[in-house]
Residue frames as qw, qx, qy, qz and C-alpha x, y, z in Angstrom:
[[0.005, -0.887, -0.461, -0.025, 0.00, -0.01, -0.01],
 [0.355, 0.665, -0.022, 0.657, 1.20, 3.49, -0.79],
 [0.401, -0.217, -0.475, 0.753, 2.82, 5.52, 2.02],
 [0.145, -0.102, -0.025, -0.984, 0.40, 8.29, 1.07],
 [0.626, -0.331, -0.537, -0.458, -2.52, 5.97, 2.00],
 [0.077, -0.206, 0.729, -0.648, -3.74, 5.84, 5.58],
 [0.503, -0.386, -0.713, -0.299, -6.46, 3.66, 7.11],
 [0.238, -0.285, 0.456, -0.809, -8.47, 4.88, 10.04],
 [0.480, -0.269, -0.822, -0.146, -10.54, 2.32, 12.10],
 [0.349, -0.342, 0.350, -0.799, -12.81, 4.06, 14.63],
 [0.313, -0.172, -0.933, 0.039, -14.74, 1.90, 16.95],
 [0.006, 0.370, 0.663, -0.650, -17.91, 1.98, 19.11],
 [0.214, 0.812, 0.537, -0.080, -20.43, 4.71, 18.42],
 [0.354, 0.151, 0.194, 0.902, -19.71, 7.49, 15.99],
 [0.122, -0.877, -0.464, 0.015, -21.45, 10.44, 17.69],
 [0.036, 0.981, -0.084, 0.171, -20.24, 13.86, 18.75],
 [0.565, -0.679, 0.454, 0.116, -17.37, 12.45, 20.92],
 [0.778, 0.025, 0.544, 0.314, -16.32, 9.84, 18.37],
 [0.490, 0.802, 0.259, 0.223, -16.71, 12.38, 15.62],
 [0.101, -0.960, 0.261, -0.013, -14.31, 14.74, 17.25],
 [0.628, -0.440, 0.592, 0.248, -11.70, 11.94, 17.58],
 [0.728, 0.428, 0.468, 0.262, -12.29, 11.00, 13.90],
 [0.298, 0.944, 0.023, 0.142, -11.60, 14.62, 12.82],
 [0.328, -0.832, 0.439, 0.081, -8.45, 14.68, 14.91],
 [0.748, -0.098, 0.605, 0.254, -7.25, 11.35, 13.36],
 [0.611, 0.675, 0.341, 0.234, -7.98, 12.74, 9.92],
 [0.025, 0.984, -0.169, 0.047, -6.06, 15.92, 10.66],
 [0.584, -0.566, 0.549, 0.193, -3.11, 13.79, 11.81],
 [0.758, 0.259, 0.540, 0.258, -3.20, 11.80, 8.58],
 [0.445, 0.855, 0.159, 0.215, -3.28, 14.91, 6.36],
 [0.212, -0.923, 0.321, 0.027, -0.51, 16.57, 8.44],
 [0.609, -0.414, 0.627, 0.252, 1.70, 13.53, 7.79],
 [0.095, 0.430, -0.612, -0.657, 1.15, 13.78, 4.04],
 [0.404, 0.256, 0.878, -0.008, -1.63, 11.25, 3.45],
 [0.269, 0.179, -0.380, -0.867, -3.43, 11.87, 0.10],
 [0.621, -0.180, -0.642, -0.412, -5.72, 8.81, 0.33],
 [0.233, -0.198, 0.717, -0.626, -7.58, 8.10, 3.53],
 [0.528, -0.207, -0.747, -0.346, -9.73, 5.03, 4.05],
 [0.398, -0.294, 0.507, -0.706, -12.12, 5.13, 6.96],
 [0.422, -0.059, -0.898, -0.112, -12.97, 1.49, 7.91],
 [0.493, -0.347, 0.173, -0.779, -16.21, 1.41, 9.82],
 [0.655, -0.060, -0.743, -0.123, -16.17, -2.24, 10.55],
 [0.375, -0.165, -0.732, 0.544, -15.87, -1.65, 14.34],
 [0.219, -0.091, 0.122, -0.964, -18.56, 1.01, 14.38],
 [0.081, 0.329, 0.923, -0.181, -21.84, -0.14, 16.01],
 [0.101, 0.812, 0.566, -0.095, -23.94, 2.99, 15.43],
 [0.317, 0.107, 0.155, 0.929, -23.72, 6.33, 13.69],
 [0.053, 0.767, 0.547, -0.331, -25.88, 9.34, 14.66],
 [0.372, 0.886, 0.211, 0.176, -26.29, 12.67, 12.94],
 [0.248, -0.901, 0.327, 0.139, -23.23, 14.14, 14.71],
 [0.650, -0.267, 0.627, 0.336, -21.12, 11.16, 13.44],
 [0.594, 0.603, 0.466, 0.256, -22.49, 11.64, 9.93],
 [0.092, 0.995, -0.008, 0.040, -21.51, 15.31, 10.15],
 [0.478, -0.681, 0.485, 0.268, -18.02, 14.32, 11.38],
 [0.724, 0.157, 0.585, 0.330, -17.63, 12.12, 8.26],
 [0.400, 0.842, 0.279, 0.229, -18.53, 14.98, 6.00],
 [0.160, -0.958, 0.235, 0.043, -16.17, 17.32, 7.83],
 [0.668, -0.376, 0.557, 0.318, -13.39, 14.71, 7.66],
 [0.661, 0.454, 0.475, 0.363, -13.90, 14.47, 3.90],
 [0.164, 0.975, 0.067, 0.131, -13.68, 18.27, 3.63],
 [0.463, -0.764, 0.399, 0.209, -10.37, 18.23, 5.57],
 [0.713, -0.070, 0.599, 0.358, -8.97, 15.61, 3.24],
 [0.517, 0.680, 0.408, 0.321, -10.17, 17.37, 0.09],
 [0.047, -0.997, 0.039, 0.049, -8.80, 20.70, 1.28],
 [0.402, -0.642, 0.579, 0.302, -5.29, 19.08, 1.17],
 [0.526, 0.505, -0.512, -0.454, -5.95, 17.74, -2.41],
 [0.108, -0.191, 0.972, -0.079, -6.63, 14.24, -1.10],
 [0.625, -0.143, -0.511, -0.572, -9.38, 11.71, -1.40],
 [0.346, -0.205, 0.749, -0.526, -11.36, 9.88, 1.34],
 [0.601, -0.060, -0.674, -0.425, -13.16, 6.58, 1.07],
 [0.579, -0.288, 0.514, -0.564, -15.24, 4.55, 3.46],
 [0.511, 0.120, -0.824, -0.215, -15.59, 0.73, 3.87],
 [0.318, -0.121, -0.898, 0.279, -17.18, -1.98, 5.90],
 [0.417, -0.245, 0.065, -0.873, -20.63, -0.40, 6.64],
 [0.119, 0.167, 0.935, -0.290, -22.93, -2.36, 8.90],
 [0.046, 0.555, 0.769, 0.315, -26.71, -2.46, 8.12],
 [0.150, -0.839, -0.372, 0.367, -27.57, 0.59, 10.29],
 [0.222, -0.569, 0.276, 0.742, -24.92, 2.68, 8.66],
 [0.184, 0.155, 0.757, 0.608, -25.90, 1.50, 5.16],
 [0.009, -0.729, -0.681, -0.064, -29.52, 2.48, 5.86],
 [0.195, -0.811, -0.132, 0.536, -28.41, 5.84, 7.18],
 [0.233, -0.323, 0.492, 0.774, -26.32, 6.49, 4.10],
 [0.114, 0.383, 0.787, 0.470, -29.25, 5.53, 1.84],
 [0.102, -0.799, -0.567, 0.169, -31.68, 7.75, 3.77],
 [0.180, -0.844, 0.014, 0.506, -29.40, 10.73, 3.74],
 [0.699, 0.712, 0.034, 0.053, -28.04, 10.09, 0.20],
 [0.378, -0.788, 0.443, 0.199, -24.56, 9.93, 1.58],
 [0.773, -0.014, 0.550, 0.316, -23.61, 7.15, -0.85],
 [0.496, 0.809, 0.223, 0.223, -23.69, 9.89, -3.47],
 [0.081, -0.953, 0.272, -0.109, -21.04, 11.87, -1.59],
 [0.453, -0.582, 0.675, 0.029, -18.74, 9.05, -0.39],
 [0.661, 0.329, -0.640, -0.212, -17.19, 6.28, -2.38],
 [0.695, -0.395, 0.481, -0.362, -17.99, 3.22, -0.34],
 [0.473, 0.337, -0.805, -0.122, -16.26, -0.17, -0.59],
 [0.846, -0.310, -0.361, -0.241, -17.47, -3.42, 0.96],
 [0.812, -0.537, 0.035, 0.227, -14.27, -3.91, 2.86],
 [0.226, -0.794, 0.417, 0.381, -10.51, -3.10, 2.81],
 [0.550, -0.053, 0.732, 0.398, -9.73, -5.89, 0.35],
 [0.450, 0.707, 0.512, 0.186, -12.23, -4.52, -2.21],
 [0.018, -0.975, 0.061, 0.215, -10.70, -1.07, -1.71],
 [0.416, -0.564, 0.591, 0.400, -7.17, -2.37, -2.25],
 [0.561, 0.192, 0.742, 0.314, -8.25, -4.44, -5.27],
 [0.348, 0.758, 0.515, 0.200, -10.39, -1.80, -7.02],
 [0.018, 1.000, 0.004, -0.019, -8.84, 1.52, -6.09],
 [0.406, -0.746, 0.436, 0.297, -5.22, 1.00, -5.24],
 [0.699, 0.122, 0.595, 0.378, -4.66, -1.18, -8.30],
 [0.402, 0.838, 0.294, 0.224, -5.72, 1.72, -10.49],
 [0.191, -0.966, 0.142, 0.098, -3.38, 4.11, -8.65],
 [0.714, -0.373, 0.439, 0.398, -0.28, 2.06, -9.54]]
């Protein structure tokens, strides 16, 4: 995997508190030169509106540094939330890290 690619794996509930941590993690990735950030939500049990806002803010942080952010491993609750809020139009979502590596990183080489 490219050194410009970072994977973030939050866990638990993605709410206001978890969202603040996610934004800090994204800022750290961008500060260290990451141009591609994958947020793996496999360990996330629940996302509320604050968590959704944090994901959008995180994407804006990455885009402001000319990077790209992707998401993978959505559970059923998060999939439903993404569908209801049309977030699947904003984020490029992969089934898991393997699909991301196979479909996106292979193109980058």
